[in-house]
N, C-alpha and C positions, 0 to 999 in steps of 0.2 A: 504494500500500500504506500502510495506516494506521500511524502511529508510536505505539508504546505509551506510555501516560502514566507507567508505572512499570516500570523506570526509563527515561529520567531525567526527573524534573520539572525545570523550568527555573530554579527559585530555591531556595536552601537555607533551609527554614523549619522545621526540626525543633527544637522547643524542648527540647533535652536540656541539662540544667544541670550536667553533670559531664563529665570527660574521657570521650570515646567509646571504648569498647574492643570493643564487639560489631561483628562484621564487616559484617552486613547494613546496619545504620544508617550505619556509617562509609562503606560503598560508596555508599549513596544520597546522602550529603552530598557526596562527591567528584564523583559523576556530576552532581548538581544544579549544583554550582559550575561544572563543566566545560561544561555545556550551557546556561549562562546566555545565550549568544549566540543561542539559538533564538528569543528574543523580538526579536532585531534584524531586523525585517522590512523595513527600509529604510535608506538612508544619506542624505547631504545631498542633498536633492531640489531640483528647480527651484523648487518652492514655497517651501522654506526659504530658498533664496538670494534669491528675490524678497522675502520678508519682511524679510530683512536689508537689502536695498537700500531697501525702504520705510522702515525704521527710520532709515536714514541720511538719506533725503530729508526725513522728518518732523522728526527730532530733532537731526541733526548739521549738515547743510548750511546751514540758516537761521542757525545760531549762527556758523558759520565766515564766512558772507557778511557778517553784521552786525558781528561783533566781531574777526575775524581778517584778513579781506581788506584792510582799510585799511592794514595794515602788512606783510602777507605775501601779496602777489598779484603773480604775474608779469605778468598782464594789465594791472595798474596800475603796473608797474615798481617795486613795493615789495617788498624782501626783507630786512627787518631781521634781523640775526644770520645772514644767509645762508639764511633759511628762507622757503619759499613754501608756502602751504596751500590754493591754489586748484586743486590737482590731486593725484591719488594719488601720482604720482612725487615730488611736492614733499616730502611727509612721509616717504616711503620713503628718499629721499636725505638729507633733513634739512638742518640748517644747520651753524653753526660748532661746535655741541656734539654733532653726530651725528644719527642717525635720531630723529625726533620720536615715532614710534609703533612698538611691536613688537606686531603682532597676536597676541591671545591672552594678552598679558603686560602688563596695565595697570600693574602695579607697577614695570615697567622702562621705562615710556613717559614721556619727558620732557614731552610735551604735557600729560599728565594732572597731573604734578607742578606744572607752571606754572599750570594752571587751579585747582589746590588752594592756590596760593601757597606751595608747599613749597620751591621753588627760585627760578626766575624767577616773575614775577607777571604773568600774562596773563589777560584784557586789563588793561593798566596803569591804566585809568580806574576800575576797580572789579571786585571778584570776582563771578563769575557765581553765580546761585542754586544751592543745593546739589542740587536736582533736575536741573538742567542738567549739572552735573559728574557726577552719578550716571549720566545718559544717556551721557556720553562714556565712562565706565568700562565700562558695559555693552556699548557699541559695540566698544570695544577688546577686551574679553574674548571677544566672539563673533566675533572675526576681523577687525575693522576693515574690513568690506566697504565699498568705495568705488567707485562706478561711474564716477567722473570720469576722463576720459582725461588724458594729460599735456598740459601747456600747448601743446606743439607740435602736438598732435593735435586740439586743440579746434576744432570746426567754426566757420567764420566766421558772423557774425550774418546771418541770412537771414530774409526775411519768410515767415511760415507760409503754405504753399500749400494752401489748403483743398480745391481741386478735386483736386489730387494726393492729398491725405490721404484723400479719399473713396474712392480706389481700394483702400485697405488693406482686408483681408478683413472686419474687424469693423465697418467703417462702411458696408459694402455692404448693400443691402436684403435682407431674408430671401427665400430661394428659396421657391417654392411647389411642392407635391407632390400627387400624385394620392391619392385616398382609399384605394387598396389598398396604400399603402406601409406599411412596418413597420420596427421597430428591427432585427429579425433579417435583413432584406434588406440593410441597410447593413453589418452586422457579419459575417454568415454564420458563426455560431459553429461551432467545430470540435471542441469538447470535449463529452462527454456530460453529461447532467443529473447534478447532485450527488447523493450518497447522501442518502436521506430524512432521516437524523439530522442531517446537516450543513445540509441545506436548511431544515429547520424552525427550527433554531437561528439560522441566518442571517436568516431572515425576521423572527423575533421581535426579535433584537438590532438589526437595521436599522430596523425600523418603530417599536418601542416602547422599545428600549434595555434590555429585560429578557429573561431566558431563558424558554423555555416551561415550564409546569408539567408534571408527569407526565401528567395528563389531556389537556392541550393537545397534548403530543407524540403521545400515542396516537391522538387524533382525527385529527391530520394524517397519521400513518402509515396509518390505516385508509382515508382518502380516497386517499392516494397509491397504495396497493396494490389497493384494491377498485375504484377508478374510474380515475384517472390522475394523474400528477404535476401536470399543468396544472390539473385540477379542484382538487386539494389546494391549490396555490399561490393560485389565484384566490379560493377560499373563505376561506382563512386571511388573505389580504391584505385582503379586505373586512372581516373581523372586526377585524383590528388597526387599520385605518384609522379605524374607528368608536370605538375605545377612547380614554378620556381620556389614557392614558399616551402615546399618539401625539404629542399636542401637547407633552407634557413632554419628549419626546425631540427632536422637530424644532425646537421653539422654541429649544433650546440652540444649534443650529447658527446660527440667525439672531442670537442674542445675542452669539456670537463675532464676527460681522460688525458688530454694532451697538455694539461695545466697551462692553458692559453692565458696570456695577459698582454696589456699594452705598456707595461713598465716593468722594471727589474725588481722593485721592492727593496727592502733592507735599508741600510743607512744611506746609501746613495741610490735613491729611487729614480733611476734614470728612465727617460721616456724611450719606448721602443717605437720610433717613428715609422718603421716599415713592417711591423708585425701584422698589420691589417692584410697584407698580401697573403700571408699564410691562412688567416681566417677565411678570406674569400676563396682561396684554393680549396679549402675543405668544403665550403658551400658548393662550389662548382663540381667537386668530385662526387658528392652525393647526388646532385642534380643530374649529372651525366652518367650516374650509375657506374662509376669507375670500378672495375673489379677490385675487390678488397686486397688481393695479393699484390696487385700493382700499386694500390694506394699505400700499402706498407712499404713496399720496395722504394717508392719515390721518396717517402718521408725519411727513410734511413740512409739511402744512398743515391738520391736523385742527381746530385752533382757528378756522379761517376757513371751514370747510365748512358747508353748511346741515345742519339736523338736524330730526328729527320728534318727538323725545322727549328728556327730561332724561337718560335712560339713554344714548341715542346721543350726546348732547352730552358727557357725562362720558367715554365711551369715546374719542371723537375728541380730547378734550383730553389724556387720558392717553397716547394714541398719540404725541403730539409729544415725549414723553420721549426718543424717538430722538435728538432734537437736544440733549437736556439732560444725558445720563448720562456724557458724556466727562469726562476729566480736564481741569481748567482751572487756569491760574495766577491764582488768585483774589487773591493778594497783590501782583500787578503794580501798581506805583504809577502807571505811565503807562497810564491807563484807555483812551484811544483805541487804544493798541497792544493792550491786552487784548481789546478788542472785535474788532479786526481778527484777532487770533490765534484767537478763538473762531469767527468766521466762516470762517476758513481751515480749522480742524479740521473743522467741520461740512461744508464743501464737499468737502474731501478724502474724508471718510467717505461722503457721498452718491455721489461719483465712483467710489470703489472698490466700495461695496456694491451699487449699482444698475447701474453702467455698466462696472465693471472698468477704470476709468481713474484715473491718478494726477494728478488736477487740481491738487493742491497744488504740484506741481513747476513750475507756471507763475506762482507768486506773485512771484518775483523777476525773471523774464525769460520770454520765450517758451519753451515746453516744448522741451527739447533733443532729444526723440525723437518725440513725438507731435504731430499737427497742432492744437495748442492754444496760442493766443496769450495773452500777458499781458492783452490787452484782453478776450478771452473769459473769462479767469479773473475779472477784476474786474467784468465784466458779471454773472456769476453770484454772485460774492462780495457784490455790492451788495444782492442779494436777502436773503442771510442776515445781512448787516450791518444791514439794516433790520428785524431780528427781535430781540426782547428775550428773552434767556435768562439773563442775569446783570446785575443793575443795582441791587441794594439793599445797604445797609450791614449787615454782620454783626458781632455782638458789640460794638456801640458803637465799632467800629474803622473809621475812614474809609478805611483802606488795604486792608480785606478786603471783597471783593465777594461777595454771595450770589446764588444762582440764583433764578429766579422760581418761586414756588409760586402756584397758582391754586385757589380754592375750587371744589369740586364741588357739584352740585345734591344736595339732600337731600329726604326726604319731608315731608309736612305736619306730622306729629307732631314730627319733629326740628326743623322750623322754629319751631313753637310753643314748644318747650323752650328754644331758643336766644333767642327773643324775650323770654321771661320772665327768663332769666338776664341778658340784656343790660340789661333794665330795672332789675333788682336792683343790678347793677354801677354803672349810671349814678346811681342814687339815692345809693349810698355815696360815689361820687366827688364828687358835688355837696356832700355834707356835709363831706367832707374839704377841698374848695376853700374853703368858708365859714370853716372853722376855720383854714385856712392864712392866709386874709386877716386874721383876728384876730391870728394869731401874727406876721404880717408887721408889724402895728402894734406888737407888743411889741419891746422893745429887743433889737437884734441884736449889740450889743457892738462889739468891735474886731476887724477882720480884717486880717491881714498876709499878703500874697501872696508867692510865691517871688521875685518881682522885687525885693522890698525886703529879702530875707534875705541873710545873709553866707554865702559858699560857699567850700569848699576842694575841690580836685580837679576833674577835668573832668565837668561836668554837661551834658546835652543837653536843649535846649528841645524840647517835643513837644506835639502835639495829637492824637496817635495814638488816644487814648481820648477820647471826646467829652464825658464828664462831668468837668468841672474848673472851678476858679475862675479868672477872668481869661481872657487870651488863650491861655495854655498852662500846662503844668506842667513839672517837671524830672525827668529820669531819669538815673541813673548809667549810664555807657556800658559797664559790664562790664569795664573795663580795670583796671589796677593802682590800688589805693586808697592811702590812704583817701579816701572821699568823705564830706564832712560839710556840714551846713547848719544855720544858727542863725537862728531868728526872734526878734526883739526887739520887744515890743509896749509902747508907752507907754500906761499906764492912767490914767484921769482921777482916780481916788481909790483909797486903800487898801481892802482888803476881800477877800472870797472870790469867786472867779470860776469859772465853768464853762468848762473848756478842751476844745477840739475840734481835731482835725487832719483835713485833707481828702486823700483819694486815691480813685481809682476801682479797686476790687478786680479781680483777675484771676489766672488760674491760673499764669502765669509769673513772678509777682512774689515779693518777699521774704516768707518765712514768719516771719522773726525781725527785723523792723525795730526797732532799738533807739532809743527816745526817752528823753531826760533833761529833766526840768522843774526849773528852779531857782526856788524860791519862798521865802516867809518862814520856813518850817519846815525848810529845807535843800534836799536834792535827792531827786527821786523818779525811779527808772529803770523804764521799762515796755517790754515787748517785745510788738509788735503783729504780727498775721498780715495782711499786705496782700493775700493771695489772697482774703480774705473781703470781700464787699461791705459797706461801712459801713451802719448801720441808719438814719441820718438822711438822707433824700433820696438814698440810695445814694451819698453823697459824704462826709458828715461822720462821724467816729468820735470818740466822747466819751472822753477820757483820764481825766476825773474833775474834782473841785472842789478848788481850791488857793487858799491865802491869800497875798496879795502886799502888802508894806509899803513905805513910803518908804525909799529908799536914804539912808544917813547922809551919804554924800559929796556927793550932788547934790540930795537931797530929792525926786527923781522916783520914781514908782511904775513899775517895769519888770518885765515877765514875759519869761523866756528859755526857749525850747524848742530843744533840740539833738537832731539826728538824725544817725546814722552808719550806714554800710553794712557795718561790721565783722560778719562771720559772718551776713550778711543772708540767705543762702540763695536768692538770686534778684535780679532787677532791682528797684531801689529807686525809689519815686516820692516826690517832695517837691512839695507844692502850696501850701497855705495853712494858717494857724492862726486860730482864732476864740476870743475870750474874752468871755463875757457875765457881767455882774454878777449874782451869785446873789440879792442883795437886790432888784434890779430885776425879775428873773424872778419872785420871789415876789409882788412888788407887782402885776405884770401878771396873774398867775394869780388873785389875790384880786379884782381889779377885774372880772374876767370870770366870776366864780363858779368852777365846776369848771375845773381847769387845762386850757387848750386842748391842752397837750402830752399829758396823760393821755387826753383824748378822742380826739386824733389817733392815739395809739398803739392805742387800742381799735378805731377805725374802720379803720386800716390793717391791723390783724389780720383784721378782717372782710373787707376787700378781698382780702387774700392768700388767705383761705379760699375766697372766691367764685371767684377766678381759678384756683385749683387744681382747682376742681370744674366748670370751664367745659365745657359740651358741645363736643366737638371737631368743627369743621367739616372734613370730609374734604378733603384737598388733593392735588393732583397736581403733579409737576414738569412744567410745561407752558410751551411757547413762546407768544409773542404778538407782534403787530407793535409795532415801536418807535414812538416819537413824537419830534417835534422834529428836531434836526439829524441824528440817527441814521437817520432815514427818508429814503431817496433814493439817488441814484446815487453811485458811488465814483469817486475819481480813481485812476488807476494809481499805485502806489507804486514809484518807480524803485529797482531792486535790493531791493525788498521793505521799504525803510526807511519807517517810518511818516510821517515829516515831509518826505520827498523826493517831492513831488507831480508826477505827469505829467498827461496830459490826462484829463478826466472822461469816463467811459464809461457810456452808457445801460444800465440793467439788461436782461439778456437771457440767451440760452442758448448752448450750445456750437454753433458754426457747423457743424463737420464732422459733427455728428450731427443736424443740422436739414435740412429739405427745401431743396434748392437754391433760392435766391432768396427764402427766407422772410424776412419783415420782423420786426423786433424786436417783442416782445409789447406789447400795449397794457395797461400796468399801471395800474389805477384810482388816482386821486389819493388819497393817504393810506394806501395799502396797500403791503406789502412786495414782492409779486410771488410769494409762495410758492405760491399757488393756481395761478398760471400755470406755475410751475416744475414742480409736481406733475403738471399736465395734460400738459405737454410730455414729461415723462419717461415717462409711462405710455400714451402714444398707441400704437395697435396697430402702426404702422409704424416705431416707434423701432428703430434697427438694433442696439441693445445690450441694452436692458432684459430682453427675454424670453430672449435668448441667455445672458446672464449667470446668470439664475436657473435656467434649464434645466440649465446646466452645473453649478451648485452642487448641484442635486438628484442629477444623475448621479454627481458626485464622492462624495457621501455613501453611495451604493449600490455603488460600485466601488473606492473608496479613491483614485481619481484622476479628475480631470475630463477631458472631451474636450479642453478647454484646461487643461493642467496647472496654470497659474497663474491660479487662479479669480478673484483680485482684480485681475488685470492683463491686459486684452485689447488692450493697446497694443503698440508696436513692441518693447518690452523684455520682453514676455510671451511665452509659448510659443505656437506655432501650433497650431491644432486638428488632432488626429489624424484626425478624421472631420468635416470641415466641413459636408458635406451632412446627416449625422445630426444635428449640432447644430442646423442650421436646421430640420430636420424636427421635432425636439423643441420648438423655440421656436414654430414655426407651430402645432403641436398645442396647446401651452400656451395661446396666445392664442385659438385657435378654441374651446377648451374653457373659455372665460371665465376664463382665468388660474387654473384650479383646480390647486392644488399636489397635492392628493390624487389627482386623475385622472392627473397626470403620473407620480407615484410608482407608481400602480397599473399604468400602461402599461409602465413599466420593469421592475418586479419580475415581471410576468407574461410577460415575454419570455424566450425560450430563452437569450438572451445573459446575462441576469442569473442564470438558473438553472444555468449551467454549473458544473462542478466546479472547485474551485481546485486548481492544481498548480504545481509549480516552473516558473519561466519558462525558455523555451528560449533558446539562445544567439543565434538570429537576431532575437529580440525580447525582450531581457532585461527591459525595463520593461513588457512586455505592453501596448504602446501600441495594438496592434490589437484588444485585448480578446477574444482568441481563447480565453481561459479566465477564470474569476473570479480575483480577487486575494485572497491571504491578507492580512487587514487587522487591525491592532491595535485592540482595544476602546478606546474613548475613556475617559478617567478616570471620567466619571460612570457609564458602564455597568459598569465594574469594581466600583465601590463599590455601585451599586444592585443588581447581580447578587448580590453577597455578602450584601446585606441580605435580598433576597427568598429566597435559598436558606436562610439562617439563620432565616427566619420572623420577621424583625425589621423589615421594611419597613412604615412607617406611610404608607398610601396617601393620606391627606388632604392636599389642597393647603395651602400656607402663605401667609400674608400677609407682614408685615415680619418679618425675622429680625435686624434691627439696632436695633429700637426700644429695647432695653435698653442700647445703647451711649450714650456721651455725645456732646457736640458733635464731639469728635475721635474718629474710628473707631479710630485707634491713636495713641499718645502721641508716639512717635518713629519715624522711618523704619525699617522692618524689624522693629519690636518689636510683637508682637501684643498687643492689648488683652486684659486678663485675662478680660473677659466673653466674648471670642470663643471661649474654650475651651468654654463652655456650648453654643454652636451646633455645635461639632464633634461633639457627642454626639447631635445630632438624628438621627432615624431616618426622616425624610422623604426623598424623592428628592433627588438631588444638585443639581438645578436650583434648589432652594430654599435651599441653603447660602449664607451671606453671601460675596459677592465683594468683599472689602475690598482696595482697591489697596495693595500692599505687604505684604499679610498674607492671601493666599488660603488656603483650607483645605489643610492638608498632604496630606490624602488625595487631593486633586485636583491640587495643584501637582506632586507627584512624578511623576504620569503625564501631564505635558505640557499641563495647562490653559494656554491661551494668555494672553499679557499683555493685560489688559483696556484698556490704553491705546491699543491698535492694532487696526485692522480685521484679523481673522484668519480668513479664509475657509478656510484650510488650516492644520491644526495640525501642529506639528513632531512627529516620531516619534523618540524617543530610547530607548536602553537603557543605563541607568546604575546603578551600585551602590546608589544611594539607593532605587531601586524594590525591590530585593531586601531591603534593610534594613527598608523599610516593611512588607513582607509577613512578615518574620521577627520584628520587634520591636514593631510598633505595637499599641497596645491595641485598636484597631479590628479588625485582622486576627485577633488572638488571640481576641477576644470573638466574632467571627462564626464562627470555627471551633468554639469551645466551644458556642455556641448551636446550631449545626448538629448537633454530636455528641450533644447532649442529646436530640435527637429520636429517637435510636436506643438509648436506655437500657434498653429492654425486654430482660430477660435471655433471653427465648425466641428472640430474633433471633440467628442465627448470624453469625459474622464475615463469611462469604461473602455472606450476604444484605445485611448493612450495606454492604459494599463495592459490591455490585451497585447498591444504591439510590443510593449516593454518585455513581457514574459517571453514572447517569441524571439526577440532580438537577444536578450541577455541570457535566457535559460534554454532557448530552443524548444520551448513547449508552450502549450496553451495554459492560461490561468483557469482555475476552477471557479465556481460561483462564490465560494467563501473568500478566496483570494481577491476576486474583483470587489466584493463588498468591503473587505478590510482596507484594500488600497484606496477605494473611493472615500471611505471614512477618514483615512489618514490624510489624503489631499484636502478634503473639506475642512478638517480641523486646522491644518496649517494656513489655509487661505483665510479662514475665519480669524486667525490670529495675526493677520496683516501681511502674510506672504502673497506674492502673485502666484498664479497657477503654475507658471513655469518654474518658479523657485520651489514650490511644493513638490512638483514632479521631480526636480533635480534631487531633492532630499530623498524621495522614494527610490530613485535610481541608486543613490549611494547605499541605501539599505540593501538593495538587491545585489550590487557589486560586492557587498560585504558578506553576503550569505554563504553558508556552507555549500549550498547547491551550486552556486557560481564557481566556487573555488575547488570543486571536486569534479572528477571525471567518473561517470558511472557506466 
């Protein structure tokens, strides 16, 4: 029996801005609040638990092993302060100060205090990066899930038994089935076909992520009643699979797995200006029904694959963005460790995404649960370590590594324009070089570097920025001041001098650097903004011209320049000062005719103008093979420590998923092995690849996979509820040339998919047998996109970059959204085109469980939290969508009943019953009697309907 939408809606969204005294509205609000739990369609699931374990394995365990075990490990016999951290029970019992962690209460957890250096200071050799500390805080807040057994329960070290491992279900070869087999023979559905209203809405939301229009609904109902439900489903499924919106819906599922984002995240949250190309590649791949084996090969080794055209070459380069778009610790000063960390993240992602295996758990030791040895891990990691994804210097900062960008091919006209522009630039550069040579012959005066200056307070030597005088420059350390520095220059003769100071400008530097110049006419105080790049060679800033005389006491001519960090407003740099005689400058200018300085200024202006108008060569975030020492096999790292080397392992593949007796691949000299890895992964008899993807497709259409833990097919994952069905789907997938559309069509045209959704029975509360359809929550994108299309506000055009307007940093500080991001919140394109900036994802998506883009997220969490109600109640987006929808019914000739009937069809894809019409009529009447216009009252009713459980569920 259908539950009426009014009352109760599931969330309180009635924008009444004064005390409520009318009974009907008041009752609606109370009923709405009381029925908020209607949207709670799940609790902590196996998938969510697995995601938390994965977070621990990826973010927490490696830090504990490296930084905590040396002093707090029962296995090593170390327990400083009575605390051991190599088991769950260790932190539960705690040490001399009590329990180290209180799950869900990071503020009460001593371990977090110690990591922040707020009480104890752990690790004692240096504070961990802020992002790592934030990971620990998140882990504790989410329950401190820790799969490690107690020290006494730890299994003894044993050699991985590959043959025994092959007996586990997921490593077994795929079964084969006869041609007359079908999904329904495996499930034997017991529930009748869903009502046509619900079935058509389910199909549209599942396949394209948008509700059906009134015409589309009527077309389906006509086929359903005049021919048959099966004909209706098959016809509509074929139409939807052919629409562009299909790729926009299903690409998002893969992007969850590919940990897609438009920024790097972490301390340096740098903008990925070209990541959109990978996003659009995935959309196109799903729309074109690219065979899944080809899809994987291009993402892993597209840069190395043969191609027949420039267009194909570009596409394959862009595909390797899969390896590029993850979060990276680009400021890691230990670059060998950084490259190992990147390879680890890439390997773990490939393992989870394509094989459903947690390969990263074997970095420090043999996998505790699955038949994966550390040798197997480093055999595969060597392939990715031999791949360039990040190796260039960013922002003139030797400690910040940038990702690799690769030029894409362009047409002949673009090539000609670029050639001409390059010629113009080269001509101006040559003119500048000639004049610079002349200027070099001009007197350069006296230079006093920081090494010869007098200093007070602690200054730190640094070459963090590459543009400086001498071997280094000085930076104040941000501690207690004052920090001062005085340059004294002995000049050859009295007179007027041109005075310059050097620094390399940057955004975190002092905005008010206070210089004092002592000269013949007294003292001059100047305040300089060091965030601005100096105009002379990007290094020298001209303070002005000053006169210097002989000192009466000594007869020497001395210039003094004094710098202090008082009220500096940022880090202060001190490098060198330069004094050049004005008379000599004038003489040099006269001897050369027109001043080289003036000519240089003009030419540099021309160069700047040319560079700003440079035709842009399109680029992609693309991987390529490494060179030199990076290319080749890896040594095992004992306990995962970068410098603790074990034996060298030839590059190869996972033994347990390879054919028995298979030899290591023959990787050609000078190549990484990614081509061979991609071929191994996509071979037809691979035991995992087809199973994992078939399970992902099933999960998206039923809300739960045949294997509930879609990213983990190992021993810690769930067992398949229907192993034969999974193998059948995988076999069909491969035999249909890895066609994802064919697999989806096969599932949605089955009776099993078309079953009605109903409340689970006690004997199968989780519906593991799939004897009926599941009520499933709409994903965040479909909630937003549905509201847009209902309101007539959806802009259907695809988007390219949505972060081009952002600066180098996508957000300025962790958790603080860039002001420019607010502009993109107003976009009316589909949600897949919104910017996914790490640390600042769009609020309209974050509140409805958009997954963390740092992690592989094949299964999204499902929450019901007050913030969702508040978003629907107060957000400008929800209010605007309701208003835009209501304005479509401003025709005074329409009755309230007609409007309500149309709203039910548009928003819920079904007809309103008489009770709902009556209650809606009373609701509108009460608000209009209270002073609202009819359009405003209808907008309020629309907000209630948008907030209802029925709108936010797929049935």
